[in-house]
Each structure stands twice: as C-alpha cells, then as structure tokens.
N, C-alpha and C positions, 0 to 999 in steps of 0.2 A: 610366735609359734615358730617352732623349726619345721624346716622343710623336711618332707619325706626323703630317705635315702635313694640312691641311684644305684640298684643292684645287678650285676650279670652274675648267676649262680648258677652252678649244676650240682647234682647229685652223683651217690656212689663212686667213689674215687680208687675203691679197693683194688680194682685190675691196674690202674694207672701207679697205683702204691708199689704193687708187688713189680710189676714192670721195671718201675726206677730202681728197685733194690737189685733186681738181678741183673740192670744195666750197668752196675757200680764196676768199676775195674778191682781186681783182687791185687791189691797193693799193701807194702807194711804200712803201719798206722791206720788203716783206713778205719779202724772202730773209733777212731777218735772223732771222725766227722759225723759218726749215726746219729747223736744228740740234735746235731743243727740242721741234717739235710733228711736223714731216712727215720729217725722218730717220727717227725710230725707226718712224713707220708704214711708211716705204717699207722700212725694214731686215727689218721684219717680214714683209714680204712676200717676201723671199728666204729665209726660214726654212724648215729641213725641216718637215713635218707633224709636229705632237706628236704623240709615242708615251705614252702615259700608262699603258701596260700595266705592272703592278706596281705602280704608285702606289695606295696606301690611300686613294682620294680619295672626293669627293662631287661630285656633279654636279647642277646646279640649272638648270631648264629657263629661269629669269629670266635666267641670265647665257648669253650666245651667244657662238659662236667668231668671230663678226664685230666684237665689241664691242672697242674700245678703250678702256681705262679709263686716264684722266691723273690723277685725283685722288682724295685720300679725307680724310674727316673723321669726327671721332666726338666725341658727345655722350654726357653721364649717360643720354639715352632713345634715342639712334639712331646707327647706323653708316653713311656715305653713301658711295658711290662714283660720280662723274660721269666723261663720256667722250664720244665723237663722235657726232653726230647725235642731239644731244638726249639722250643717255641719262643717267639717275638711277636708281641702284639703291640702297634703303635696307632696313634691316631693325632690330628692335630692340636694344637694347644686349644684352639676355641672350640673342643669336642667334637662331635659328630661322632661316626661309627669306629669301631676297632677294625682295623687290618691286620691280618694274619700273615706270618710268615713261620716257614719252617727251613730250618739253617740245614744244611747236607751234614747227613751223618748222625743227626740227632744230639748234639751234646746238650748235656743238662747243665744249664747255666743256672748260676748261682748268684749271681753277683752282676749289677749294672751300675756306671757311673758316668756323668758328664763331664768334658774334658773342657778347659777354657775359650776353645777354641768354638764349641757347640758340637764336636763330634763326639760319640760314644764307645765306650767299651764295656764288655761283658766277659765277665769270667765263667770257664766252665770246668766242671768236677776232674773233665779228661786232660787238666794241665793245658788249656788252650785260652788264649786272650781272644776275643772276638771284637773286630772294629768297624765301625761304621760310621758312615757321614752323618750331618746334622739333622737331615731328615729320618735317621734311623733305616736307612737302605744300604744295599751293596756291602754286605757284613763280610770281611774277611777275616781268615784265622791264623794265629801265631802260636807256633808250638812253643811252649814255653821249657826252658832246658834245666829242669830239674826233677830230680825221683819224688821229691815231697808232695803230698797233698796240698792242695791250697783252697782256703774258703773265703778270703774277703780279698776285693781288687778297689784300687781308688786312681783316679786320676789327678795328680795334684797341680798347684797353682800354677807351675813352671810349664804344665804339659808333659811331663814325664809319667810314665805308668809304675804302678806300685801293685804287689800282690804279696800276701803274707799266708803262713799256713803250718804244716806239721814241723816238728824240731823247732820250732820257733823261728822260722825261716822268712826273709823278706828278700823279695826279688823286685829289681827295678831294671827300667829302662829309659834313658834319656834321649832316645834317638827313633820313636816310634814304633820301638820293638825289635830292629834290627839285632842288636847288642844287649845283652842281659847281665846285671850285676847281682850276685847271691850273696848275703850275709846272714847270719843266725846271733841270737842271743846266747847260744849253747846252753838250752834249756830244752829237755824233751817235754815240751809241751805245744798244744796246737794255739797259734794265732788266730783268732777268728775277726778280727776287725782291725783297720788302720783308717786314720783322718788326718787329713792336714787343716791346719787352720789359718796358717798362711805358709809362703813359701819355706820357712826356715822351721817353723814348729809343728810337730804333729806327733800323735799318740797311737800306739798300738797296744790291744790288750788279748788276753787268752787263757787259755787252761791254767787251773790252779791260781786262779786270782793273779795272772802275769800281767803286768804292766811297764811299758816302756815309752821314754819320750826322746824326740830329738829336737834339738835347736839351732842344727845345721844343715838343714834340707835333707836328713836322712842320710848324711855321711857318718857319723857316728849316733848309736842308740843309747841311752842310761836307763837300765832298769830302776823302777821305784819300788816303793813298799809294796807288797802282795795285798790284794783285796783280800779281807779276812775271810778265813772257814773256807780255802780252797774255793771260793767263787767262780763259776765256769759262765763266763758273760757269754748270751748267745747273740747280744748288739750290746753297742757303746755310743754316746755321742756328748762331746765336749762342746758346749756354746763357747766358752771364753779357756784361756789357758790354765785357768784356775778352775772353773766350775764344770762337771762332767757326771754322766749316768751310766750305770750299766745295768742291765737285764738279764733275769736270768730264770733256773726252774723255780718251782713253788711259790710263784708270783713274786717273786723277789727283785726288789730294786735297789741298788745301791748308789750315794751321791757323793761328791767330793768337792769340798770348797777349797782345797789347797794344792790344787794340780797332780793330786793321787799320792799327796804324801800320807793323807788319811782317808778313810771312807765309814760314812754311816747309813743305816738301813734306813728305808722309807716305809711307811705305813702303804701297803695296799689291800684292797677289799676281796682279792682273790688268791688262791692257791695252785692257780693254772700257771702253766709255763709261757714264759713271755719272750717274744722272736724277734721284736724290732722296736725300734724307737725313731719319732719324727719331732723336730722341732718348727714349731711357726709361729706368726705373731699373735695367733690365738693360744698359745701354751705349748708344753711338752706332753706330747702322747707317746702309749705304748700300745702294743698290739700282741695277741698270743692266741692261746689255745681255748676251744670253745667260743669263737668268735669274739673275743675279749679286745676291748678299746678302751684304753683307761686316759684319764687325762690329769695332769697334776694341777691342784688347785692349792696356793699356799704349801705348805709343809705335807700334805699328804695326798693321795691318789683316786679319783672318784671314776665309777663307771661314765663312758659316754653314752648317751643315748641311741643304740642301734638295733638293728635286725638281730634276733636270736638265734645265729645261725651256728650249728655244730659244726664248723670248720675250724682250723688251724689259720691265722693271720700272720705273715712273716713282714710285709713289708708297707710302709706307709710314707706318702708326700704329700704338701700341699699343694694345691692347685692355684691357677692365676684367679679364679673366681671365688678364692677362699675358702673351697671346701676340702676336705682329705681324703684323698684316694688311697684306699685300704686293700691290699692284696693276700690271698692265700689258695688254700687247697679247694677241690672241687670247682676250680674255674671261677673262684670266687674275685670280683671286683666290685666296691663299693665306694660310692662317693658320699661322704657323711658332711653335712653342715656344721661348720665349728666356728662363725664367727657370730 
C-alpha cells in the first residue's frame, strides 16, 4: 500500500497571480514568456478553492496560499524551492520544517539549480542571477548584461553559469558571474531550457520546436531538426546524448531516440498543459495543470496516484528517501511515494 502523500497547500491564488502579472517588466518580446510564467499563474486564479478535506497532509506556516512556487532543487544538504516575489524556501535534506526567506526587492524567481561545489543559483525574470551557499543562505544578486528575457538557467559541470531566453540567446560566465559572454542561434525564438550532460555536451530547446546541441562545452552550437508542428517545449530532459523528452500544451510529450534528429509523440491520458519533467530511478515523471502527475510506463504515460488538487504543478525532484517532491501554484508542495 502506498504511503499517503505529504501536502503543503493553500487556496485562492488570484490576488497573487494578478500581482505577479503587474510586476512583470514591460520589455520587448515579453509576450513570448507568458505561456511559461504568467499563464499558469492566471489559470490558477480561475481555479476553484482547494478542498483539502480528507487529505492526510501537513500544513506549514512557512508555506503560504499566495505562494507561486516555480522551481525546485535538491543537494545532499538542503532542499530548495523558489518562486514569485522573492520566495525562497529551504529545509534540511533529512526533512524537517521549511524555512522561509524573501529576497530583497522581491524578484520573481523562475529557475534554480545546483552547482558542482554544492552552491546554488537562481534565475529571476528581472534579468538577475542569484547565488547562494550550499545551505541555501546568503543570497547575492548579479545583474545580467542583456536586454533579452531569460527563462532557463543551469550550472554546468565545470561550474560555469548559463542562462537562455529570447532571440535564442545563450548567456554564460566562467568566472562566477563577473564577466559574461552572449551568443545567439540567430532565431527570433524563446529558448526555454538548457541541460548539460557532461562538460562538453549540452542541449537547449525552445519556441517553434527549436533544438540545438553543443559538443565543445558551449563554444559553438549546432541547430538540429525542429520538433514537428512548431512544438513549444515547456520543459525538456535528456537522459543520454540520444534519448530525450519534451513536454508541452494539450498533454503533449515528444520523445527522441537519436539525439534530436527525429521526434515521436507519446500517448498520454491528459489534455492538460504539462510544465515539468523529473527523471528518477523509479521512472520519468511529468507534472502540469490540474495537479497532473504522470509516470512513464513502457511506451505509455499513466497518472500517478496523487491528491486531486486544482492547481498547476511546475517542478519536481526526487528526494533521498525515494519520494517525489512536487511544487506549483497556491503554495503547493507535495511529497509523493514513488518507489
């Protein structure tokens, strides 16, 4: 019998959704990021109030119903959740209570990643990269020298910082953010993700089905065949140099077995937008609108048993205890048994 999930959730995020929308800077190409950031927030405002009656969950005052949690990261020391209005939640890897921080000036944090030395980086929609120590404390901001909107960030295996965004921009720093190098794929498209498989090989994906690969640590990028039908990947994950998945609207998931040369659609049981992917020893998981959590079983995707929460879920990571930590709108944090 599966253990009941641990839930930290709250209701009625409409005011927070509108606040997040009004706080976005008025900049060129901003409309291209709405489907990834603002649309889930606005849809959350249209959802019915959460009814948590009957759910064997936990409530923590550090997690509030107005929180919009957009990204998760886990180290051997700490679990980290980041979101709108400068939200940073941390707790020790051996569980315990979440500790709340609010970064100065309330940046809208949209991505977080762990560096090889255990330190953390977080990307804000305001073109800042925030860095923290291995305990998820002492956050410092770095202004990013680009006019482009940025949506995804990662810390490469060599410790360099990378961020991607509009006009197929790739921004990188190999000296801790003191100096930055900007390049572009020369496509008027929003890049939504970047993932390094090792020090040399990485993939980036984006709008209109754009996919590019580097085999020299990011010095040069080679555009690959487009994902069919102008697919807009909300998230991407490559398990190996050959096998990868992207998720998008209408419950769509595409899979490549040849390093992005070709893509095939996979069957899913939902039509809800999917926003995040997590690869674990128990399988590949996808999360999205209407509290959707899917697990890949063979060539098919199935719903994972989880609370029917009318919220969007955007990020998931596996914990040391084998549970899947899932985060999203309305201050939702769920620990789901997956082993």
